[in-house]
C-alpha positions in Angstrom: 0.0 0.0 0.0 1.4 3.3 -1.1 1.2 6.6 0.8 0.5 10.0 -0.7 2.0 13.3 0.4 0.7 16.6 -0.9 2.6 19.8 -1.4 1.7 21.9 1.7 3.6 25.1 1.5 7.0 26.5 0.7 9.5 29.1 1.8 10.6 30.3 -1.6 14.1 31.5 -2.1 14.8 31.1 1.6 18.5 31.4 0.9 20.3 33.0 -2.1 22.4 29.8 -2.7 22.0 26.0 -2.2 20.5 25.0 1.1 22.7 22.2 2.5 21.1 21.4 5.8 17.9 21.4 7.7 17.3 20.7 11.4 14.1 20.6 13.4 12.9 21.2 16.9 9.4 20.7 18.4 8.1 23.9 16.7 10.8 25.2 14.4 13.0 24.3 11.4 16.5 25.7 10.9 18.2 26.0 7.6 21.8 26.5 6.5 23.3 27.3 3.1 26.4 28.5 1.3 25.4 32.0 2.4 26.4 33.4 5.8 23.0 33.4 7.5 21.0 30.8 9.3 17.2 31.0 8.9 14.5 29.9 11.4 10.9 29.1 10.3 8.0 28.2 12.6 6.4 24.8 12.1 3.7 25.5 14.6 1.8 27.5 11.9 0.8 26.0 8.6 2.2 29.1 6.8 5.7 28.3 8.2 6.6 31.9 8.7 10.2 33.1 9.1 10.7 34.0 12.7 14.5 34.7 12.9 17.4 35.4 10.6 20.8 34.9 12.2 23.0 37.2 10.3 26.7 36.4 9.7 26.5 33.1 11.5 29.2 31.7 9.3 31.1 34.1 7.1 31.7 31.8 4.1 28.6 29.6 4.5 27.4 26.7 6.5 27.1 23.0 5.5 25.7 21.4 8.6 23.2 22.5 11.3 21.9 20.1 13.9 19.6 20.3 16.9 19.1 18.4 20.1 15.8 16.5 20.8 15.1 18.8 23.8 14.8 21.7 21.2 16.9 24.0 23.3 20.3 23.6 21.6 21.8 23.6 18.2 25.2 23.4 16.6 26.4 24.5 13.1 29.7 24.3 11.2 30.9 26.5 8.4 33.1 26.0 5.5 35.9 27.7 7.5 35.7 24.7 10.0 34.4 26.8 12.9 31.7 25.2 15.0 29.1 27.4 16.7 26.9 26.4 19.6 23.4 27.9 19.9 20.8 28.1 22.7 17.1 28.8 22.3 15.1 30.9 24.7 11.5 31.8 24.0 11.9 30.7 20.4 14.9 33.0 19.7 18.4 31.6 19.1 21.6 33.1 20.4 25.2 32.0 20.3 26.8 30.3 23.3 30.1 32.1 22.7 32.0 30.3 25.5 31.5 26.9 23.8 31.9 28.3 20.3 35.3 29.7 21.2 36.5 26.4 22.6 35.4 24.5 19.4 36.5 27.2 16.9 39.5 25.2 15.6 37.9 21.8 15.6 39.1 20.6 12.2 35.7 19.0 11.8 33.4 18.5 8.8 30.1 16.7 9.7 28.6 17.1 13.2 25.8 15.6 15.4 24.4 16.4 18.8 23.1 14.0 21.4 19.4 14.2 22.3 20.2 16.0 25.6 22.9 18.2 24.0 25.5 17.0 26.3 27.7 15.6 23.6 28.8 16.9 20.2 30.5 14.6 17.8 32.2 15.4 14.5 34.2 13.8 11.7 37.6 15.4 10.9 39.5 15.8 7.7 42.3 13.6 8.9 40.1 10.6 9.6 39.3 10.9 13.3 35.9 11.0 15.0 36.0 13.5 18.0 33.4 13.7 20.8 33.2 16.8 22.9 31.4 17.1 26.3 29.5 20.3 26.1 28.4 20.0 29.7 32.1 20.2 30.7 32.9 23.4 28.7 33.5 21.6 25.4 36.3 19.3 26.7 37.2 16.5 24.3 35.7 13.2 25.5 36.7 10.7 22.8 38.9 10.5 19.7 38.4 7.5 17.4 40.7 6.5 14.6 39.3 5.5 11.2 42.4 4.6 9.2 42.8 8.2 7.9 39.7 8.2 5.6 37.7 11.4 5.3 34.4 11.2 7.3 31.6 12.8 5.3 28.7 12.1 7.6 27.9 11.2 11.2 25.0 10.4 13.5 24.5 9.5 17.2 21.9 7.1 18.6 19.1 8.5 20.7 20.6 7.1 23.9 24.0 8.6 23.1 25.7 5.2 23.4 26.6 4.8 19.7 28.1 7.0 17.0 28.2 6.0 13.3 30.3 7.6 10.7 30.4 7.2 6.9 33.5 7.8 4.8 34.8 8.7 1.4 36.3 5.2 1.1 32.9 3.6 1.5 33.6 2.5 5.0 31.1 2.8 7.8 32.1 2.6 11.5 30.0 2.2 14.7 31.7 3.4 17.9 30.6 2.7 21.5 30.9 5.8 23.6 30.7 3.8 26.8 33.7 1.7 26.1 35.6 3.9 23.6 35.8 1.0 21.2 34.7 0.1 17.7 32.3 -2.9 17.8 31.6 -2.9 14.0 33.2 -1.8 10.8 30.4 -2.3 8.3 30.6 -3.5 4.7 28.2 -3.1 1.8 29.0 0.2 0.2 32.0 0.5 -2.0 31.6 4.2 -2.9 31.6 7.3 -0.8 29.0 7.3 2.0 27.2 10.7 2.3 24.6 10.0 5.0 24.1 7.8 8.0 21.1 7.7 10.4 20.2 5.6 13.4 16.5 4.6 13.8 14.8 6.1 16.9 15.2 2.8 18.9 18.8 2.4 17.7 17.9 -1.1 16.3 18.9 -0.1 12.7 21.5 2.1 11.0 20.7 3.3 7.5 23.5 4.4 5.2 23.7 5.6 1.7 25.8 7.6 -0.8 27.2 7.5 -4.3 26.2 3.8 -4.7 22.6 5.1 -5.1 21.2 2.4 -2.7 20.3 2.6 1.0 21.7 -0.1 3.2 20.1 -1.1 6.5 22.2 -2.7 9.2 21.3 -4.4 12.5 23.3 -2.5 15.1 23.4 -5.5 17.5 25.1 -7.8 15.0 26.5 -5.4 12.4 24.8 -7.5 9.7 23.2 -6.0 6.6 19.4 -6.7 6.7 18.0 -4.8 3.7 19.0 -3.0 0.5 16.7 -0.3 -0.7 17.1 0.7 -4.4 15.2 3.3 -6.5 17.3 6.5 -6.6 19.1 7.1 -9.9 21.9 9.3 -8.4 23.8 9.9 -5.1 21.6 9.7 -2.0 22.5 12.8 0.1 20.2 12.7 3.1 18.3 10.3 5.3 15.8 10.8 8.2 13.7 8.3 10.2 10.1 9.0 11.1 9.4 9.5 14.8 8.1 5.9 15.1 10.8 4.3 13.0 8.2 2.9 10.6 9.4 5.0 7.7 12.7 6.3 6.3 12.9 9.5 4.2 15.6 9.9 1.6 16.7 12.8 -0.7 18.9 12.5 -3.7 21.0 14.3 -6.3 18.4 13.1 -8.8 16.0 15.6 -7.3 13.7 12.9 -5.9 12.5 12.4 -2.4 11.3 8.9 -1.4 9.5 7.5 1.6 10.4 3.9 2.5 8.4 1.4 4.6 10.9 -0.4 6.9 8.5 -3.3 7.6 7.9 -3.9 3.9 11.4 -2.9 2.7 9.9 -0.9 -0.2 9.3 2.6 -1.4 5.8 3.8 -0.7 6.0 7.4 -2.0 8.1 9.4 -4.4 8.2 13.1 -5.1 10.1 14.4 -8.1 9.0 18.1 -8.4 12.7 19.2 -8.3 15.2 18.7 -11.1 18.0 19.8 -8.8 19.8 18.1 -5.9 17.9 17.6 -2.7 20.6 18.1 0.0 18.5 17.7 3.1 15.2 16.0 4.1 13.6 16.1 7.6 10.4 14.8 9.1 8.4 17.6 10.8 6.8 17.6 14.2 3.2 16.5 13.8 0.5 19.2 13.5 -2.4 17.3 15.2 -2.5 13.9 13.4 -0.9 15.2 10.3 2.4 13.7 9.3 4.7 15.7 7.1 8.3 16.5 6.0 10.5 19.2 4.6 13.0 19.2 1.8 15.7 21.6 0.6 18.6 21.8 -1.8 19.8 23.4 -4.9 16.5 25.0 -5.6 17.2 27.3 -2.6 13.7 26.9 -1.2 12.3 24.9 1.6 9.3 22.7 0.5 6.8 21.3 3.0 4.7 18.2 2.4 1.9 16.6 4.5 0.3 13.2 4.2 -3.0 13.1 2.3 -5.9 12.0 4.6 -9.2 10.6 3.5 -12.6 12.1 4.0 
């Protein structure tokens, strides 16, 4: 059984250049692009109004912005390698300069925040995975070695126990923060990995990239349990639904797909864009309505909601 999602609204020309990253809170969506500003739109209103523009957040643009599940914290990293930490109060974001200053020369690329915003993890250009304890003034907590391969993407499980990284070599690693060890080095992708994502329960890890397929791994055994194919170009972004029933994917082919994890099949495809979709995110539910947002080379943020009967 397929699902149908309708175009809901859009923030047209939200940025003057490609939008590389989206991050959501309980009532907002943050966006980052090759321009210097971060934008914040409300998701509590069906019109998704712009509520804040953070000027000169990153002088030469930003490629990753992430939020914590508690909706109070965010982190962003620019093309200059500087990480900035943000706090939210009454819906308005401001920089936590003390932490930003500590992380300024991080040598990082991709970043992820733990649900409680205690830990920040990032891949580095020289092949390490670093973990910083933000509750201890940004002190480095772990440093994992990945054989010198550039880490292009990273994610942290909801409980903060595991970190996964995807690499230019096609390698995927899972790290255990409690032991400081690598329980699994995963096989299955022979080309650069561009996105990794843990399911909400941590049972599965999804990974994809230049091979055009999405691989699902069991995090207990490290075994590959599914291969999802359908995109005709690089897969750039993955995001799990809140229940873990569905996986959202965005691709360089301009298509967005929704996958049923139980059935291991695509249940919805949207192909309105002819340009790269750099980021996809499920939205907080408005009532019983399920929806998601996409952004990319078209420089706008597009919002979709599930079609309901009646």
